[in-house]
C-alpha positions in Angstrom: 13.9 14.3 18.9 18.2 13.8 18.5 20.3 11.6 16.3 23.6 10.2 16.9 25.8 11.7 14.5 28.2 9.5 14.2 31.3 9.7 12.1 31.6 12.8 10.1 31.7 11.3 6.9 28.8 8.6 7.8 26.3 10.9 9.6 25.1 13.1 6.4 23.9 9.9 4.6 22.7 7.9 7.8 20.7 10.9 9.2 19.2 11.3 5.9 17.6 7.9 5.7 16.5 7.9 9.4 14.2 11.0 8.7 12.9 9.5 5.6 11.8 6.3 7.0 10.3 8.4 9.8 8.3 10.7 7.7 7.7 7.9 5.4 6.2 6.0 8.0 4.3 8.6 9.2 2.9 9.4 6.2 1.7 6.1 5.4 -0.3 6.0 8.4 -1.7 9.0 7.8 0.2 10.6 10.4 0.9 13.2 8.2 -2.6 13.8 6.4 -2.8 13.8 2.9 -2.5 17.1 1.5 -0.9 18.7 4.7 2.4 20.8 4.0 5.7 20.5 5.5 8.2 23.0 6.4 12.3 21.8 6.1 13.1 24.3 8.7 10.6 23.1 11.3 11.7 19.5 10.5 15.3 19.9 11.0 14.3 21.7 14.5 12.3 18.5 15.5 15.1 16.1 14.6 17.8 18.5 15.4 19.5 18.4 12.8 20.4 20.9 9.4 18.4 21.5 6.7 20.5 19.4 4.7 19.5 15.7 5.4 15.9 17.2 5.8 16.0 18.0 2.1 17.7 14.9 0.9 15.0 13.3 2.5 12.3 15.3 0.8 13.8 14.4 -2.3 13.5 10.4 -1.8 10.4 11.4 -0.8 9.7 13.3 -4.0 10.6 10.2 -6.1 8.4 7.8 -3.9 5.7 9.7 -5.0 4.3 11.1 -1.3 5.7 14.6 -1.6 5.2 17.0 -4.0 8.2 19.7 -3.9 6.7 23.4 -3.6 9.2 26.3 -5.2 10.2 28.3 -2.3 7.5 27.1 -0.1 8.2 23.9 1.5 6.6 20.4 0.9 3.4 19.0 0.2 2.2 15.2 1.1 0.5 13.8 -1.9 -3.1 13.8 -1.9 -5.8 11.1 -2.5 -6.7 11.6 -5.9 -9.1 9.3 -7.9 -6.4 9.0 -10.5 -3.9 7.1 -8.0 -6.8 5.0 -6.7 -7.5 4.3 -10.5 -3.7 3.6 -11.4 -3.2 1.4 -8.0 -6.0 -0.7 -8.4 -5.7 -1.0 -12.2 -2.5 -2.5 -11.4 -3.5 -5.1 -8.8 -6.2 -6.1 -10.5 -3.6 -7.0 -13.6 -1.2 -8.8 -11.6 -3.4 -10.2 -8.8 -5.1 -12.7 -10.5 -2.0 -13.8 -12.7 -0.2 -14.1 -9.4 -3.1 -16.2 -8.3 -3.0 -18.4 -11.3 0.2 -18.8 -10.9 0.5 -19.9 -7.4 -2.2 -22.8 -8.4 0.5 -24.0 -10.3 3.2 -23.6 -8.7 2.5 -23.9 -4.7 3.9 -26.8 -2.3 2.6 -28.1 0.4 4.2 -26.0 2.5 3.5 -22.8 0.8 -0.5 -23.9 1.1 0.0 -24.1 4.9 2.1 -21.0 5.2 -1.5 -19.5 3.4 -3.9 -21.2 5.6 -1.6 -19.9 8.9 -2.2 -16.5 7.5 -6.0 -17.0 6.7 -6.3 -18.1 10.4 -4.8 -15.0 11.6 -8.0 -13.3 10.4 -10.0 -15.2 13.3 -9.0 -12.5 15.8 -10.6 -9.3 16.2 -7.9 -7.3 14.8 -7.2 -3.1 14.3 -6.8 -1.2 10.9 -3.3 -1.6 11.1 -2.9 -5.4 11.7 -6.0 -6.3 9.7 -3.6 -4.4 6.7 -0.5 -6.2 7.7 -2.1 -9.4 7.3 -3.7 -8.9 3.7 -0.6 -8.1 2.5 1.3 -10.5 3.9 -1.5 -13.2 2.2 -1.4 -11.6 -0.9 2.7 -11.1 -1.2 2.7 -14.6 -0.2 0.5 -15.7 -3.1 3.1 -13.9 -5.4 6.1 -15.6 -3.7 3.9 -18.9 -4.8 4.3 -17.7 -8.5 7.5 -18.0 -8.6 8.3 -15.0 -10.5 10.2 -12.5 -8.5 9.2 -9.8 -10.4 5.4 -10.0 -9.9 6.8 -10.3 -5.8 8.6 -6.7 -6.4 5.6 -5.0 -8.1 3.0 -6.6 -5.2 5.3 -5.3 -2.6 5.6 -2.0 -4.0 1.8 -1.7 -4.8 1.0 -2.6 -1.4 3.0 0.0 0.2 0.9 2.6 -2.4 -2.2 1.3 -1.4 -1.0 0.8 2.7 -2.0 4.5 2.6 -5.6 4.8 1.1 -6.3 1.9 3.2 -5.4 3.5 6.4 -7.4 6.4 5.5 -10.7 5.2 4.5 -11.4 1.3 5.7 -12.4 0.4 8.7 -11.3 -3.4 8.6 -13.4 -4.7 11.7 -16.4 -4.4 9.2 -14.9 -6.9 6.5 -13.2 -9.4 8.7 -15.5 -12.3 7.9 -15.8 -11.6 4.3 -12.1 -11.2 4.1 -11.9 -14.9 5.6 -13.9 -16.7 3.7 -13.1 -15.1 0.2 -9.2 -16.0 1.3 -10.0 -19.6 2.5 -11.7 -19.9 -0.8 -8.5 -18.8 -2.7 -6.5 -21.0 -0.6 -8.2 -23.7 -1.8 -8.6 -23.2 -5.1 -4.5 -22.8 -5.3 -4.3 -25.9 -3.0 -6.9 -27.8 -5.7 -4.6 -26.6 -8.3 -7.4 -24.7 -10.1 -5.3 -21.5 -11.6 -8.5 -20.1 -13.3 -10.8 -20.3 -10.4 -8.1 -19.2 -8.0 -7.2 -16.7 -10.9 -11.4 -15.5 -11.0 -11.7 -15.1 -7.0 -8.9 -12.6 -7.0 -10.3 -10.4 -9.6 -13.9 -10.6 -7.6 -12.2 -9.8 -4.4 -10.1 -6.6 -6.3 -13.2 -5.2 -7.9 -15.4 -5.4 -4.6 -12.5 -4.0 -3.3 -12.1 -1.2 -5.5 -15.5 -0.4 -5.6 -15.7 -0.2 -1.8 -12.9 2.2 -1.4 -14.0 4.6 -3.9 -17.3 4.4 -1.7 -15.6 5.1 1.8 -13.1 8.0 -0.3 -16.4 9.5 -1.2 -18.3 8.9 2.1 -15.2 10.8 3.4 -15.3 13.6 1.4 -11.8 12.7 -0.4 -13.5 11.8 -4.0 -16.1 13.7 -5.5 -18.4 11.9 -8.0 -17.8 14.5 -10.9 -13.7 13.6 -9.9 -14.6 9.8 -10.7 -17.1 10.7 -13.6 -13.7 12.7 -15.0 -11.7 9.5 -14.8 -13.3 7.0 -15.8 -14.0 9.0 -18.7 -10.2 9.6 -19.6 -10.2 6.2 -19.3 -12.8 5.4 -21.2 -10.6 7.6 -23.8 -7.3 5.6 -23.6 
């Protein structure tokens, strides 16, 4: 792949950003597997650039927590660990129910129509990537209904991190009906202005998703029972 270098003054930043975005997408979609090692020289040859923009892109990926810089030996894609799963879903458990409660307070008729339109998309057969994007849009739409910009920003960040875990672990086709029913009930509660019910539905949904995700990661061999027990023990000691 070759980039159009453009002007000499803007090319380095532009090329670096494009490499960053391309690699980030591959990592998030698990096209580059968790734990895989990456070599700057190989990536530079792939994109027909020098190592400098590749290194810049890797620094940004490292700041995102998606790669680890290995001294004098390249880069490693962040592995899936119980700690990462625990931290991401712990934040979801804290933010999601609150967003649902606030959505019940502030959502307008137009907001409800948007939510119901998104839920209706579950009726069609969806592949993993499409289902994931529908789920993301639904929950971020609820966050927007909360009228709290920081909740929206945090929700977007969490779903970015969840994307890789979900693509790696879940066959969404077996949960389509369940998603539709849960989300319809959640929209009903928001429309009725019942914040406590909306929060309870979202909390139960996140709890079920956590259990399902951990079970799938264990089945696939990416988490061991010992690692989970150790993580639970550390959490209990906090």
